[in-house]
Each structure stands twice: as C-alpha cells, then as structure tokens.
LUMTORSE-780695 format. One record per atom (N, C-alpha, C): x, y, z. Coordinates in steps of 0.05 Angstrom, whole numbers, plus 32768, in hexadecimal, padded with zeros to 4 digits. Atoms other than C-alpha are relative to their C-alpha. Layout:
XYZ ...
//
This chain:
7FEC7FFF7FDC 7B93843F78F9 7FF5801E7FFF 800D7FE97FF7 7B7A84747923 801680178000 7FF17FEC7FFF 7B9984BF791B 800B80028020 7FF77FF87FE6 7BC684CE7956 7FE880188017 800A7FF07FFA 7B9D850D7958 7FE17FF9800A 802880058000 7B5184E5795C 800B8000801D 800980097FEA 7B4584DD79AE 7FE67FE77FFC 801A80127FFD 7B0A84A279C1 7FEC801D8011 80137FF37FF2 7ACC84C379DB 80027FFB8016 80027FFC7FE0 7AC684D87A24 7FE77FE0800B 8012800A7FF5 7AA6849D7A49 7FEA800E8015 80107FFB7FE5 7A6684B77A6C 7FF87FF08016 800E80197FE2 7A5E847B7A9A 80247FFB800E 7FDE7FFF7FF6 7AB784867AAC 7FF680098029 80047FF17FDF 7A9C84B07AF2 7FEB7FF08005 8014800C7FFC 7A60848A7AF2 80037FED8020 800480197FE5 7A4B84677B3D 7FF17FF37FFE 8019800E7FFA 7A0584597B25 800C7FD97FF4 7FF680198013 7A0084067B17 7FF380017FE9 801580078021 79F583ED7AD2 7FE77FF38006 800F80018016 79BF83D37ADB 7FE1800A800C 800F7FEB7FF8 799684077AFC 8000800C7FED 7FFF7FED801F 79AB84317AB8 7FED7FEB7FF5 800B800B8011 798A83F67A99 7FDC80038007 801E7FFD8000 794484007AC0 7FFC801C7FF5 80157FE68004 794784487AB7 80027FFD7FDE 800980088021 795A842D7A5E 7FE180048002 802880058006 7919840E7A60 7FF08012800A 801A7FDF7FFB 78EA84497A81 8007800B7FEF 7FFF7FE98017 790E84757A4F 7FF27FF87FEB 8006800D8021 78FF844A7A19 7FE57FFB7FFE 80117FFC8003 78BC84497A23 7FFA80197FFF 7FFF7FEB8003 78BB848B7A32 7FFB800E7FDE 7FFE7FFB801C 78D4849579EA 7FE87FFC7FF6 801A80048013 789E847179CE 7FE6800F8006 801C7FEA7FF3 7869849D79F7 7FFF80167FF5 7FFB7FEA8015 788C84D279D3 800380087FEB 80017FF98015 789084CA7992 7FE37FFD7FF4 801F7FF88003 783D84C27996 80028010800C 80047FD77FF7 783C850479B7 800B800A7FE5 7FF07FF18013 786985207982 7FEC7FF77FDA 80128000801D 783884F8794A 7FE580118005 80147FF68000 780385117969 7FF8801C7FEF 80007FE98002 78178556796C 8006800C7FE5 7FFB7FFA801F 782E85587922 7FE07FF87FF4 80177FF78008 77E085477911 7FF5800F8007 801A7FF27FF9 77BA85717936 801480167FF1 7FFA7FEB800E 77F085A5791B 7FFB80097FE3 800A80078023 77E2859278D7 7FE480187FF9 80187FFB800B 779F859B78DA 7FF8801B8011 80027FF47FF8 77A685D878FA 800880107FEA 7FFC7FF38023 77CC85F678C1 7FEC7FFC7FF2 801980038010 778F85DF789F 7FEB80108004 80237FEF7FFA 7758860478BD 8012801D800D 7FFE7FF17FF4 7788863E78D2 800E80197FE7 7FF17FF5800B 77A1865D7896 80237FF67FF6 7FEB7FFD7FFE 77EF863E789A 800180068016 7FF67FFC7FEB 77F8865378DA 7FFD7FF08025 7FF5800C7FE1 7814862A7918 7FF88004800E 800F7FF57FE3 77F486267959 80267FFC800B 7FE77FEF7FEC 783886477985 80077FE6800A 7FEC80107FE1 7833861B79BE 7FFC7FDA7FF3 7FFE801A8007 782185D47997 802180057FF2 7FE280038004 786885E6797A 80167FFE800D 7FE37FF37FE5 789385FE79B5 7FF77FE38017 8007801F7FFA 786B85BD79D2 80147FEA7FF4 7FF0801C800B 788D858779A3 801A80107FFA 7FEE7FF57FF5 78C685BB79A0 80067FEE8014 7FF480097FE4 78D2859C79EA 80037FEA7FF9 800A801A7FFD 78BE855B79DB 80197FF37FF1 7FE47FFC8013 78F4855D79A4 80177FF28018 7FED800A7FEC 7927856579D6 80057FF78014 7FFA80147FE6 7913853D7A12 80077FE47FE7 7FF98006800D 7921850B79D9 800B7FF77FFD 7FDB7FFE8004 795F851C79C7 800E7FFA8014 7FF180037FE6 7978851B7A10 7FFB7FE18003 800980177FF0 795684DC7A18 80177FE57FEF 7FF5800D8016 797C84BE79D8 801B7FFF8014 7FE27FF97FF5 79C484DE79EF 7FF87FE7801C 7FF480177FEA 79AE84AD7A32 80007FE17FF9 800A801A7FF5 799484747A1A 801B7FF97FEC 7FF27FFD8008 79D4847879ED 801A80028000 7FE97FFB7FF6 79FD847B7A16 8020801B8000 7FF07FEB8008 7A2384C379FB 7FF78015801C 80047FF47FE2 7A0D84DC7A45 7FFE7FF68014 800F800D7FE1 79FA84CA7A87 7FF0800F800E 80167FEF7FF6 79CF85057A95 7FEB7FF67FF6 801D800B800A 798A84E67A9D 7FEB80137FF3 80207FDF800C 794B85137A75 7FFD7FFA801A 800F80007FFB 791B85207A93 7FE67FF08003 80007FF37FED 78F6850E7AC7 80127FF5801F 7FE8800B7FEB 793684EB7AE4 801180148009 7FE57FEC8005 795E852A7AD5 7FF580197FF6 80067FEA8005 795B856F7AC3 7FF67FFC7FE5 800B7FFE801C 792785847A87 801F80157FF9 7FF27FE78015 795485AB7A4F 7FF7801A7FFA 
//
C-alpha cells in the first residue's frame, strides 16, 4: 500500500513536445557516446596510474580534472537515457 505522503516522481516528458522517435535517435547516439566516454575514462585511469608510479604518487591534476568532467558528462547522459530528465547532455545541450 502506498503512503499518502508519497507522490509519484515528476514525469520529465509531460511537458515535452519532442516526438518520441527523435528521443530514440538521441538515445542511440548518446549510448554510442557513453561507450566512447568509457574508453576515454579507462585510458585516463591507465595513464594516471603510470603518472603516479613515475611521479612519486603525485597525480596529474589536468588528467584528474578531465576525468571528473567526463564523469559528470556520463552522469548527465545517464539521467537523459533513463528518462530522469529531459535535458540532453552536451553536445545537444549545456555542459554541466
């Protein structure tokens, strides 16, 4: 039984005028981009590990920042893919 204080989550598509077939195309493109982002994150992690091996456990700050930016983008893409939001991730929308 559902508690009377529990309201259903907001529907991000309720006010959208975008056709669902167009959303599907965006979702397919973003899925491919997520796959590329995973490869980039793996490469960043591997390079960063080599850096900390060579540089007395000091990470490369630019690599760390770039990795965090990629991670933020993946999170935004996951929110769009799971229909938690109707805001498209970069390059179709703003970069968080």
